[in-house]
VEXVEXDREN-226036 format. One line per 8 residues: number of its first residue (from 1); their letters; for each residue y, x, z of C-alpha. Coordinates in steps of 0.5 Angstrom, whole numbers, padded with zeros to 4 digits. Each point is the difference from the previous one (the first is absolute). Last residue first. Example, Ala and Ser with C-alpha at 12.3 -4.5 7.8 and 13.67 -1.06 7.14 Angstrom:
! VEXVEXDREN-226036
2> SA> -0002,0027,0014; -0007,-0002,0002
! end
This chain:
! VEXVEXDREN-226036
372> DGSPGAGC> -0032,0077,-0011; -0006,-0005,0000; -0003,-0004,-0005; -0006,0004,-0001; 0000,0002,0007; 0005,0004,0004; 0002,-0005,0005; 0006,-0004,0002
364> PGTSERSI> -0001,-0001,0008; -0004,-0006,0001; 0000,-0008,-0001; -0006,-0004,-0001; -0003,0002,0007; 0005,-0005,0004; 0008,0000,0001; 0002,-0007,0002
356> LRPVPVRV> 0007,-0001,-0003; 0004,-0006,0004; 0002,-0006,-0004; 0008,-0001,0002; 0000,-0006,0005; 0002,-0007,-0003; 0007,-0001,-0002; 0003,-0008,0001
348> ARAPGGDL> 0005,-0002,-0005; 0002,-0007,0003; 0001,-0007,-0003; 0003,-0005,0006; -0004,-0005,0004; -0001,-0007,-0003; -0007,-0001,0003; -0003,0001,-0007
340> LSTLEKAA> 0004,0007,0000; -0003,0002,0006; -0007,-0002,-0003; 0001,0005,-0005; 0002,0006,0004; -0006,-0002,0004; -0004,0001,-0006; 0003,0006,-0002
332> TRGFEVTD> -0001,0003,0007; -0007,-0002,0000; -0002,0003,-0007; 0003,0007,0002; -0004,-0001,0007; -0006,0000,-0005; 0002,0006,-0003; 0001,0004,0006
324> RSLASLWP> 0002,0007,-0003; -0004,0006,-0002; 0001,0005,-0006; -0006,0004,-0001; -0004,0006,0000; -0007,-0001,-0003; -0006,0001,0004; -0004,0005,-0004
316> KVMRCLAS> -0005,-0003,-0002; 0001,-0007,0000; 0000,-0006,0005; 0006,0002,0004; 0005,-0002,-0006; -0004,-0006,-0002; 0001,-0003,0007; 0008,0000,-0001
308> DEWAVVSV> 0006,0004,-0001; 0004,-0002,-0006; 0004,0006,-0003; -0006,0004,-0001; 0001,0008,0000; -0004,0005,-0004; 0000,0008,0000; -0003,0003,-0006
300> DGPVSFGL> -0004,0007,0000; -0003,0001,0007; 0002,-0007,0002; -0004,-0003,-0003; -0004,0004,-0005; 0001,-0001,-0007; -0007,0000,-0005; 0002,-0005,-0005
292> ETAAAVGA> -0004,-0005,0004; 0003,0002,0006; 0007,-0002,-0002; -0002,-0007,-0003; -0003,-0001,0007; 0006,0002,0003; 0004,-0004,-0004; -0004,-0007,0001
284> VAMVDNDY> 0001,0001,0007; 0008,0001,-0001; 0000,-0006,-0005; -0003,-0005,0005; 0004,0003,0006; 0007,-0002,-0004; 0006,0004,-0003; -0004,0006,-0001
276> ILATPRSG> 0003,0007,0002; -0003,0006,-0004; 0001,0007,0002; -0002,0007,-0003; 0002,-0003,-0007; -0003,0004,-0006; 0005,0004,-0004; 0004,-0003,-0006
268> GEGVGGEV> -0001,-0006,-0005; -0004,-0001,-0006; 0002,-0006,-0003; -0001,-0008,0001; 0005,-0004,-0003; 0008,0000,-0001; 0006,0001,0005; -0001,0004,0006
260> TGGAPVEG> 0006,-0003,0005; 0004,0005,0004; 0000,0006,0004; -0005,-0001,0006; -0005,-0003,-0006; -0001,-0007,-0001; -0006,-0002,-0004; -0001,-0006,-0004
252> ELVRGQLV> -0005,0003,-0005; -0003,0006,0003; 0000,0007,0000; -0006,0004,0000; -0002,0006,0005; -0007,-0002,0000; 0001,-0002,0008; 0005,-0005,-0003
244> RRTVAAGE> -0005,-0003,-0005; -0005,-0001,0005; 0004,-0003,0006; 0003,-0005,-0005; -0006,-0002,-0002; -0003,-0001,0007; 0007,-0004,0002; -0001,-0004,-0006
236> ADSYDTTV> -0007,-0002,0002; 0001,-0001,0007; 0006,-0005,-0001; 0007,0001,0002; 0003,-0002,-0007; 0002,0007,-0002; 0007,0004,0000; 0000,0007,0000
228> SRVEALGR> 0005,0005,0004; 0002,0007,-0001; 0001,0006,0004; 0000,0007,-0003; 0007,0003,0001; 0000,0000,0007; 0007,0002,0002; -0001,-0002,0007
220> RDAEARLT> 0006,-0005,-0001; -0002,-0002,-0007; -0007,-0002,0002; 0003,-0004,0006; 0004,-0004,-0005; -0006,-0001,-0005; -0004,-0002,0006; 0005,-0005,0002
212> RIRRETHA> 0001,-0003,-0007; -0007,-0001,-0001; -0001,-0003,0007; 0006,-0005,-0001; -0002,-0001,-0007; -0007,-0002,0003; 0003,-0004,0005; 0004,-0004,-0005
204> LGPLGAIH> -0005,-0002,-0004; 0001,0002,-0007; -0006,0004,-0002; -0006,-0002,0004; -0003,0005,0005; 0001,0007,0000; -0004,0006,-0001; 0005,0006,0003
196> VIRRHGLA> -0002,0006,-0003; 0002,0007,0004; 0000,0007,-0002; 0004,0004,0006; -0005,-0001,0006; 0001,0006,0005; -0003,-0004,0006; 0008,-0001,0002
188> SLEDVVAA> 0001,-0004,-0007; -0006,-0004,0001; 0003,-0003,0007; 0007,0000,-0002; -0002,-0004,-0006; -0004,-0005,0004; 0006,-0001,0004; 0005,-0001,-0005
180> MAGADDAW> -0005,-0005,-0003; 0000,-0004,0006; 0008,0000,0001; 0001,-0002,-0007; -0005,-0006,0001; 0004,-0003,0006; -0004,-0006,0001; 0003,-0007,-0001
172> VTSLGPHR> 0001,-0007,0002; 0005,-0004,-0003; 0003,-0007,0001; 0004,-0004,-0006; 0006,-0003,0001; 0004,0006,0000; -0002,0001,-0008; 0005,0005,-0003
164> ADPAGGIV> 0000,0004,0007; -0007,0002,-0002; -0004,0003,0006; -0005,0005,-0003; -0007,-0004,-0002; -0007,0001,0003; -0001,-0007,0001; 0006,-0005,-0002
156> VAPLGLED> 0000,-0006,0004; 0002,-0007,-0003; 0003,-0007,0002; 0001,-0004,-0007; 0007,-0001,-0001; -0002,-0001,-0008; 0005,0004,-0002; -0001,0005,0005
148> LLDPRADD> -0007,0001,-0001; 0002,0001,-0008; 0005,0005,0002; -0005,0004,0004; -0006,-0001,-0005; 0003,0003,-0006; -0001,0007,0002; 0002,0007,-0003
140> TRPDVVLV> -0003,0005,0004; -0005,-0004,0002; -0002,-0003,0007; -0008,0000,0001; -0001,-0006,0005; 0004,-0007,0001; -0002,-0004,0006; 0002,-0007,-0002
132> GDVRHEAW> 0003,-0006,0004; -0001,-0008,0001; -0006,0000,-0005; -0002,-0006,-0005; 0006,-0004,-0001; -0002,-0001,-0007; 0007,0002,-0003; 0000,0006,0005
124> WRRYVACE> -0008,0002,-0002; 0001,-0001,-0007; 0007,0005,0000; -0004,0005,0004; -0006,0000,-0004; 0005,0001,-0006; 0003,0006,0003; -0007,0003,0001
116> DDVDEVVQ> -0002,-0001,-0007; 0007,0004,-0002; -0002,0005,0005; -0007,0002,-0003; -0007,-0002,-0001; -0001,-0005,0006; -0004,0000,0006; 0001,-0006,0005
108> FLLGLHRE> 0000,-0001,0008; 0002,-0006,0003; 0000,0001,0008; 0000,-0006,0005; 0004,0000,0006; -0003,-0002,0007; 0005,0004,0003; -0005,0004,0003
100> ALVEQIGS> -0004,0000,-0006; 0007,0003,-0004; 0000,0006,0005; -0007,0002,-0001; 0000,-0001,-0007; 0006,0005,-0002; -0004,0005,0004; -0006,-0001,-0004
92> ILQLFFSD> 0004,-0001,-0006; 0002,0007,0001; -0007,0003,0002; -0003,-0002,-0007; 0007,0002,-0004; -0001,0007,0003; -0007,0000,-0001; 0000,0000,-0008
84> VGLTDAPR> -0007,0000,-0002; -0001,-0007,-0002; 0007,-0001,-0003; 0000,0005,-0006; -0004,-0005,-0004; 0006,-0005,0001; 0005,0004,-0004; 0006,-0001,0004
76> ALVLGVTA> 0005,-0005,0001; -0001,-0003,0007; 0002,-0007,0002; 0001,-0001,0007; 0002,-0007,0003; 0001,-0004,0006; -0003,-0006,0002; 0001,-0006,0005
68> AGEGSLQR> -0006,-0005,0000; -0002,-0006,-0003; -0002,-0008,0001; 0003,-0001,0007; 0006,-0004,-0003; 0005,0006,0002; -0005,0005,-0004; 0001,-0005,-0006
60> AATSPRWG> 0007,0001,0000; 0000,0007,0001; -0005,0001,-0006; 0005,-0004,-0004; -0002,-0004,-0006; 0003,0003,-0007; 0007,-0003,-0004; 0001,0004,-0006
52> LQEAVRRV> 0006,-0006,-0002; -0004,-0002,-0006; -0006,0000,0003; 0002,-0004,0006; 0004,-0005,-0005; -0007,-0001,-0004; -0003,-0001,0007; 0005,-0006,0002
44> RDRTIESV> -0001,-0003,-0007; -0007,0000,0000; 0000,-0003,0007; 0005,-0005,-0002; -0004,-0003,-0006; -0007,0000,0005; 0004,-0004,0005; 0002,0002,0007
36> GPRDNLAF> -0003,-0002,0007; -0007,0004,-0001; 0000,0007,0002; -0001,0006,-0006; 0004,0005,0005; 0005,0001,-0006; 0001,-0008,-0001; 0000,-0002,0007
28> SVASESVG> 0005,0006,0002; 0004,-0002,-0006; 0000,-0008,0002; 0002,0002,0007; 0006,0004,-0003; 0003,-0006,-0003; 0000,-0001,-0008; 0005,0002,-0005
20> ARQAIDKM> -0005,0006,-0003; 0006,0005,0000; 0002,-0002,0007; -0007,-0001,0003; -0002,0007,-0003; 0006,0003,0003; -0002,-0003,0007; -0007,0002,-0001
12> TPRRAPSR> 0003,0007,0000; 0002,0006,-0005; 0000,0007,0003; 0007,0003,0000; 0001,0007,-0002; 0002,0004,0006; 0007,0002,0000; 0002,0007,-0001
4> KAPM> 0001,0005,0005; 0007,0003,0000; 0001,0007,-0002; 0000,0005,0005
! end
């Protein structure tokens, strides 16, 4: 196991005092805009502080009664997809429960991409804004763990498999592979041979795990017409992809059981008899789109949603879905972070595998327009 990097050192008031040639008390007076130093000294201290990249410490403000300890969470996703995503609302609810018990605040920010997320971590670290961070949406090629190791910022990665390269980071993860295998087992037992997985964002570790598992399960069962299509998790894309696959078209970004489709949209093979959606919002939108095209659920096509929620029980038919306690998932992640802040060791914690709840939207492979 590689040795953990020494965390980068933050500049202190002592460093500023040495560089400016004044006492630490004079630095404190100058930076806090208090009387006791001349304007010339105040200006010199501030210039040195800027050169060194010094920022005021939130922890110091807390000790003086001027602030509260805080942990951070940055989300690099399209902002317009968050309002309908029940997973993150429940996850944050669980996180907040634990943080409130410890009188810790949650600093939340939405950014465009991972580069922007890394810039936020650097800024928070330099400004002493947070004591630790919760990291979501692990990537297959992820720069964030190396950065967090470099900064020495306590962190819990939510949804990533344990990584021996970063022993200082805790991980809370679910077995996406086991959940996907359970869904394929169920659909295969119902006679479905043509399955489309309408997946989430490409490049996310859990998206890739689900795609790989679907491919492996299809190969094991000899299912040649099984494929995945990545989306942005939105209802709009969920509906659009549903229309196209039910019209027998191949989509850009589609990943079949046998490999990757290259090129754009073209005529595809047979229509699927089952659809697996990576969240509840896309599944509900998909059912509406299928109905508009004249397909019945589950008579012509069965539907499974990855995240169970009230939405799955507010449509007709009720949706079969993978269920897990997402609020508890958030609680577990927050507890692991507070343990790190208390000096505890980094750990990899596995939460229960999501459980498939079969409802009205799944049934035997029929003989309708899309059936065998």
